[in-house]
C-alpha positions in Angstrom: 133.0 96.5 79.5 130.7 97.1 82.5 128.5 94.3 83.7 125.0 94.2 82.2 122.1 94.9 84.5 118.8 93.2 84.1 116.2 95.4 82.5 112.6 95.2 83.9 109.9 94.2 81.5 107.5 96.7 80.1 104.8 95.1 82.2 106.7 95.6 85.4 107.6 99.2 84.5 103.9 99.9 83.8 102.8 98.3 87.1 105.4 100.4 89.0 104.2 103.6 87.4 100.5 102.8 88.0 101.2 102.0 91.7 103.1 105.2 92.2 100.3 107.2 90.6 97.7 105.5 92.8 99.6 106.1 96.0 100.1 109.8 95.2 96.4 110.2 94.3 95.2 108.3 97.4 97.1 110.6 99.7 95.8 113.6 97.9 92.1 112.5 98.2 89.9 114.0 100.9 88.1 111.5 103.3 84.8 112.2 101.5 86.0 111.7 98.0 88.2 108.6 98.6 85.3 106.1 98.2 84.0 107.6 95.0 87.5 107.7 93.5 88.2 104.1 94.6 85.0 103.0 92.9 86.0 104.6 89.6 89.5 103.1 89.9 88.0 99.6 90.5 85.9 100.0 87.3 89.0 101.0 85.3 90.8 97.9 86.6 88.0 95.6 85.6 87.5 97.1 82.1 91.2 97.5 81.1 93.4 95.0 82.9 92.6 91.8 81.0 95.8 89.8 81.8 95.2 88.0 85.1 98.8 87.6 86.0 99.4 91.3 85.6 96.3 92.1 87.7 97.4 89.8 90.5 101.0 91.2 90.5 99.7 94.8 90.5 97.4 94.1 93.5 100.0 92.1 95.4 102.6 94.8 94.9 100.2 97.6 95.7 99.1 95.9 98.9 102.7 95.8 100.1 103.0 99.6 99.6 99.6 100.1 101.3 100.6 97.9 104.2 103.6 100.1 104.9 101.5 103.3 104.6 98.9 101.8 107.0 101.5 100.9 109.6 103.7 103.9 109.4 101.2 106.7 108.8 98.2 106.3 111.2 96.5 109.4 109.8 96.0 107.7 106.5 94.4 104.5 107.9 90.8 105.7 107.3 91.5 106.3 103.6 93.3 102.9 103.3 90.3 101.2 104.9 88.0 102.7 102.3 90.4 101.9 99.4 91.7 98.4 100.0 88.4 96.5 99.5 88.0 98.2 96.1 91.1 96.3 94.9 89.2 93.0 94.9 88.0 92.0 91.4 86.9 89.2 89.2 90.4 88.8 87.8 91.8 88.0 91.2 93.0 84.4 91.6 94.3 84.4 95.2 92.8 86.0 98.3 94.9 85.7 101.5 93.7 87.4 104.7 97.0 86.5 106.4 99.4 88.1 103.9 99.7 91.6 105.4 98.7 93.7 108.3 96.5 95.9 106.2 94.4 92.9 105.0 94.2 91.6 108.6 92.7 94.9 109.9 89.4 94.0 111.4 87.4 96.5 109.4 89.0 95.7 106.1 88.8 91.9 106.7 85.0 92.2 107.4 84.3 94.3 104.3 86.2 92.0 102.0 84.9 88.8 103.5 81.2 89.9 103.3 81.5 90.8 99.6 84.1 88.3 98.3 81.6 86.1 96.4 80.5 89.1 94.3 83.9 90.9 94.0 86.2 88.0 93.4 84.2 84.8 92.5 87.0 83.4 90.4 89.6 82.9 93.1 91.5 79.6 93.1 93.2 80.1 96.5 91.6 81.3 99.7 93.4 81.7 103.0 91.8 82.7 106.3 93.7 82.9 109.5 94.1 84.7 112.9 92.3 87.8 111.9 89.1 85.8 112.2 89.8 84.3 115.6 88.1 87.1 117.4 85.3 87.3 114.8 83.8 83.8 114.9 80.3 84.9 114.0 81.7 86.4 110.8 82.9 83.0 109.5 80.0 80.8 110.8 78.5 80.8 107.3 81.8 80.0 105.5 80.6 76.7 104.3 77.7 78.4 102.4 80.0 80.9 100.9 82.5 78.4 99.6 80.1 77.0 97.0 80.4 80.2 94.9 84.1 79.6 94.2 83.8 77.0 91.5 87.6 77.1 90.7 88.8 76.8 94.3 91.8 74.4 94.5 93.5 75.7 97.6 91.8 76.3 101.0 93.7 77.3 104.1 91.7 77.7 107.3 94.4 78.3 109.9 93.3 78.1 113.5 89.7 78.8 112.6 88.3 75.7 110.9 85.2 74.1 112.4 83.2 70.9 111.6 80.4 73.1 110.1 82.9 74.8 107.8 84.0 71.4 106.4 80.5 69.9 106.0 80.2 68.2 102.6 83.4 69.9 101.5 84.1 67.4 98.8 80.8 68.2 97.1 81.1 72.0 97.6 84.7 72.3 96.4 85.2 69.3 94.0 88.5 70.7 92.5 90.2 71.1 95.9 93.8 69.9 95.9 95.3 71.7 98.9 93.6 71.8 102.3 95.2 73.3 105.4 93.5 73.1 108.8 96.6 73.8 110.9 95.9 74.8 114.5 92.1 74.2 114.3 91.4 72.5 117.6 87.7 72.5 117.0 88.1 69.9 114.2 88.0 66.2 115.2 87.1 62.8 113.8 83.6 64.0 113.0 85.1 65.9 110.0 87.1 62.9 108.6 84.2 61.9 106.3 84.1 65.3 104.7 87.8 65.6 104.4 87.9 62.2 102.8 85.3 63.2 100.3 87.8 65.6 98.7 89.0 63.1 96.1 91.5 65.4 94.4 93.5 66.3 97.5 97.3 66.3 97.1 98.2 68.3 100.1 96.6 68.1 103.6 97.7 69.7 106.8 95.8 68.7 110.0 98.5 69.6 112.5 96.9 70.9 115.7 93.5 69.4 115.0 91.9 66.7 117.2 91.8 64.1 114.4 93.0 60.8 115.8 95.5 58.4 114.4 92.6 56.2 113.2 91.0 59.3 111.6 94.2 60.0 109.7 94.3 56.4 108.6 90.8 56.6 107.3 91.6 59.8 105.3 94.7 58.1 103.8 92.8 55.0 103.0 90.1 56.9 101.1 
């Protein structure tokens, strides 16, 4: 008897079919019509995909495919730049600007960042990294933006955290459990008070910051 092979679930099969259809349609669109089509697709996502896990899986898988298209076919980059921001939606739980080259593209990063409070206000995990290093003015208002994300439990500011971004962090993000400031040399002991105010923290990464040994002790003690 031949070995049994695992059968993909109906949900995974559906996601695969939807992604293939989207990629085919995207490549067939003209430059002018891509934005209009992407808007209609975004509306369909929001109205008909009610299972958060499926939505996140669809977006994550689609971004992998778009990343390959963006890197391997330069002629399609303009279309991808128009399309990717439209994938953000209220069902999205994780937004990671470091996850793929397509998300790290300067134009796409800026578009998503400037609208993320409206497009994906329910995110629980937010990661910002190297794509913002050369756009410091873009994230200077990050502290103000964080207050919109009432469900935020994980915040990673890799290389780019500043004292201003951490100001009153415990009050702004009371549910925060995971904070990563790795490589953020601008952060020092002046931020200890605000890190310490995050009373629900379980994970904290301050490697590469200028927080002293006494500052670490104060955080632990609190």
